[in-house]
N, C-alpha and C positions, 0 to 999 in steps of 0.2 A: 504494500500500500504506500502511496506517496506520503512523505513526511509532512507535518504541519508546516505551513508557509512555503511548501515546495511549489515551483511553477506548474507542477503537474496536478496539484490538488484540485483546483477549480477549473480545469480545462474541459470545455465542452467537447473539443475535438477528441481528446483521449477517451472521455466517457462514452462518446458515440462509437468510437472504434471498438471498445471493449463490450459494448451492449449488443453487438451484432448477433451472436448466437441466440440471444433471447428475443430479439426483434424479428428475426426471419420467420419463425412459425406464425407470429401475429400478422406479419405482412401477407403471408400466403393465405391465412384465414380471411383477411380482408379482401384479398383477390378473389377467393372462392365465392364470397358472398356478394360480389359486385354484379349487378345486372348488366353493366356495360361489358364486363369480362365474359359473361355467359353469352351475350349477344355476339361478341366478336368471335367466339369459338364457333357458334352456329353458322356464322357467315363465312368462315374460313374456307369451306368447301368450294365456294363459288369464286375464290380468288386464285389466280395462277402464280403470282409472284409477289413477294413482300419487299418493301423499301423502308428501311429503318433510318430515321433522321434524328440528329441531336447536335448539340454544340459543346465543345470542350469535353469534360468528363462524360456528358451524355452522348457524345459522338462515339467514344470508346465503348460505352454501354451498347450503343446501336450496333457496333461491330461484333461484340460478343453475342448479342441477340440474333443477329443475322447468321452467324456461324452455327449457333444452336438450332435455329429454325431449319437450316439445310440438313444438319446431322440427324435431327429427330424426325423431320417430315419427309426428307428426300426431295423437297421442292426448292426452287431457286429463291435466294434472298440476297440482298446487298445493303450496304450501309453507306451513307454520305453525311458530311456536315450539312446542317440545315441551310447554310449559306450557298451551297453548291447549286441546287436547283434554282435558287433566286438569281444567281449570276450567269450560270451556264445551263439553262434548262435542256438544251439539245443533247448535252453530254449525259444528262441524268436519265435519258430514255423514258420520259414521262408518258409517252403515248403507247406504251406497252399495254396490251389488252389485259383486263382483269387484274390490274395492279392495285394493291392495298398499301397504304402508307401508315407507318407507325411513328408518331412524333413524340419525342421524349424530352421532358423539361421538368426538373425537380420543382421549380417555383411555379411552373405553368405560365410564366410571364416573360421568358426570354424572347427578345424581339425577333431574332432570326427564326426561331422555331414557330412563333406566332405567324410571322409573315409567310413562311413556307407552307404552313397548314392552310392559310387563307388562299394562297396561290394555287395549291394543288386542287383544292375544292372548286374554286371559282373558275380557273382557266383550263383545268384538265379533267374536271369531274371525277377526281380520284377520291375514293372514300378514305377517311382519316380516323385512326384510332390513337388517341392520346394517352400518355401515361405520365403522371405527376405525383408529387407528394403534397400538393396543395389542394385545398377545397375551394370550390366556386372560383376557379381561376379563369383567366382569359383563354387559355388553351381549351378548357372544357366548353366554353361558349362557342368555340369555332369548330372543334372536331365533332364528327358524327357520334363517336363513342369516346368516353374518357374513363380510364381506371385511376382512381384517386387513392394513393397509399399514404394517408396521413400518419399512420402508425410508424412509418419509416423516416419521417422528415428529420433533417438536421437543424440544430441551432447554428452550427458553425458555417463559416464561409465555404470551407473545403468540403466537398461531398465525400462521405465515407459510407455510413450505413444506408443512405438513400440509394447509392450506386448499387450495392450488393442486393438490397431488397428489391429494387426495380428489376435488376437482372434476374433474380429468382422468379419474380412474377412473370417476366417475359419468357423465361425458360419453361415455366409451368404452362404458359399459353401455348407454346410450341408442342409440349408434351400432350396437352389436352387435345389440340387439333390433330395430333397423330393418333389419337384414340387411346392414350395410355396415361399412366400416373407416375412416370419416371421421376420427375422433380418433386412432386408432392410427397411421394413415399420416401425419397432420399433425404429430404430436408430435415426431418426429425433426427435421423441418424447423424447427419452432417452437423447440425446445430449442437446436439448433445456432445459429440466428440470434440468439436472446437471449444465448447464451453469448458471442458475439462482441461484444455491446453492453453487457452488464450492468455491467461495471466503469466504462465511460464514463458510463452513466446515474448510477451511484453518485457519481462525481466531479462531474458537472454538477449533480445535485440538492444535494449538499453545498454547493457554491459558491453556488447559488441561495438556499438557506436561510440561510447565514451572512451574506449581503449584505442581508437584508430582515427586517423584523418585521411580523407580521400579528396582527390582532385577531380575524379570523374565517376559517374554512376552509370552503369550499363544494365539494361534489363533485356533478357533474352527468352524467347519462347517460340513455339510453333503452333499451327492449327488454331483452335478456338482460344488457346491460352495467349496468343499474341496480343489480343485486345486487352487482356489483363496486364500483360507486360507494359503496354502503352499507358494504361491508367496508373500502373505502379510508378513509372517514370514521372508522370505528371504530379503524383502525390509528393515525391521528393522535391520537385521543382517548386511547387506551390508552398509547401510547409517549411522548406529550408533554404529556398533561393539558391539551390545547387544546380549544376549542369547535369542533365541526364539525357541519355540516348536510349533508343529501343531498336532492336534488330531481330529478325528471325534468327534462331539459334545457329543454324547451319550457314546462313549468309554471313555471319560474323567473321568467318574464316577469310572471306573474300575481300580483304582490304581493311575493314575496321579494326581487326585485331592488332594493327600497328600501334595503337595507343596503349595496349595492355602493359601495366607495370604494377608494382606493389601498392601504389596509391589509387589504383583502379578497382572499384567495387563492382563486381559482376554478379548480378542476381539471376540465377537460372530457374525458370519455372519449368520443371521437368514433367512432361506428359507421360502417361503410361503407354500410349500408342507409339511414341517416338523415343522411348526412354534410352534404348541402346545407342542410337545415333546422337542424341543430345548429350548423353554422358561422355561420349568421345570428345565432343567439343569442350565440355567442362574440364576434362583431364588435360587437354591441350592448353587451355587458358591458364590452368594452374602451373603447367610447365613453363609458360611464358612469364610467370611471376605475379599473376593477378590474384586479388583477394576474392574468395568465392563464397557466395551465399547460395545454398541449394534449397529451394522450396519444392517439396515433392510429397507424394502420398506415402510411398515406402522407399527408403534409401537402400541402395546396394552398398556393399563394403567398399567398392571403388569410389563411390560418391562420398562416403564418410571420410575416407582417407584423404581425398583431394579437396575437401571443402573446409573453409574456416568457420562456417556456421551452417548447420543442417537443421531445417525446420520441417519436420515430418508430421503429416496429418494422421496417417494410419486409419483411414476411413474406408469401410466396406460399402461402396456406393458406385453407381455408374460414373465413368470418368467426367462426363459433361457436368455433373453436379458439383465438381470440385472447383469450378471457376471462381465462385464467390469466396470460399475460404482461402484459396490461393492468394487472393489480393490482400488479405489482412496483414501478413508480414510486411508487405511493401508500405502499407499505410502506417504501420508502427515505425518502420525505418525512416520515413519522411518526418514523422512527428518527432522522434528522438534526435534526428539530425538537426532539425530546427531548434529544438531546446538547447542542444549543445552549442549552437552558434549564437545563442542569446536572443533568438527570435520568439515570437508568440504565434504559434500555429493557429490560434483562434482568430487572429487578425493578420493574415498574410499580406505582405507588401504589394501594393498596387492593385489588389483584387477586391471585388465586391461580391456579395452573395448571388446577385443576379445581374446580368448585362441587359440593360434596357436602353435602346437607342432612341434618339429624338425623331 
């Protein structure tokens, strides 16, 4: 527990990160009881392709949701920043038949998300399904259907539990449209297991950060975990004003590895599907002198030997349900790095909770 008068004691950001295992079941219960959610599932059979839109963190959420949609339903899906169809509609392929748009905004007030939803409906007659953590938002007034997850909202500027909760809701949406309960059934086990580990992760990551100084942060992943790596890098940038990059794990060999040194912190999100190939890259980067964090479900002996910090979930659940818990270590890494640098993650530099344009 944080000491009295510790900068951690009253941090909304830390409290929200640590609350996630308890929030996720409540968020899915709210999802299940939503008439908008049920209607969206019923209408999914008439849609041919899904387009997920968001800004910033919500864009990385869109990428993870699109990957989940394709893996669970076998149908095409893609993700774009909400600004992209506004500026380059022809590249967004908005005239595809039977296209469904999903617009993501924690606040339901993000200007680009609102404008994109308006344009899709007005100019292209594309049905819109919104997801937000706000109630009675501008997004809800515009979208045909809106899922409101008020149980998952953050007080903090930086999105943490709102990201993972909306991700699980959209994963449950894909699972339901595929006629299954993959995410709903897995969430209880995932939440319980993470609840038993999260405070230990917090302590270990804090000790890891306080003992080291880094010049660069690299986040590496493949497949559906790549969006999680992108969001992990953003958390470190937002909360600690540190420079972070994201690459596909195997692509890191092709040039970017030139920067690897002892002051390079490389976080590997190791998938089960690509574990052997991704582990080979991890071993190579350790040989080059990098400092390694391994986030995985179950670690091999080779990963244990070559990693400076191993964060192992040990959850018996489908691989796709691991996306949300994989992100938690990166959130904690960003938080503790910010604290070490004397920053306040509750009030990150240059950022506001929502971007509203004139």
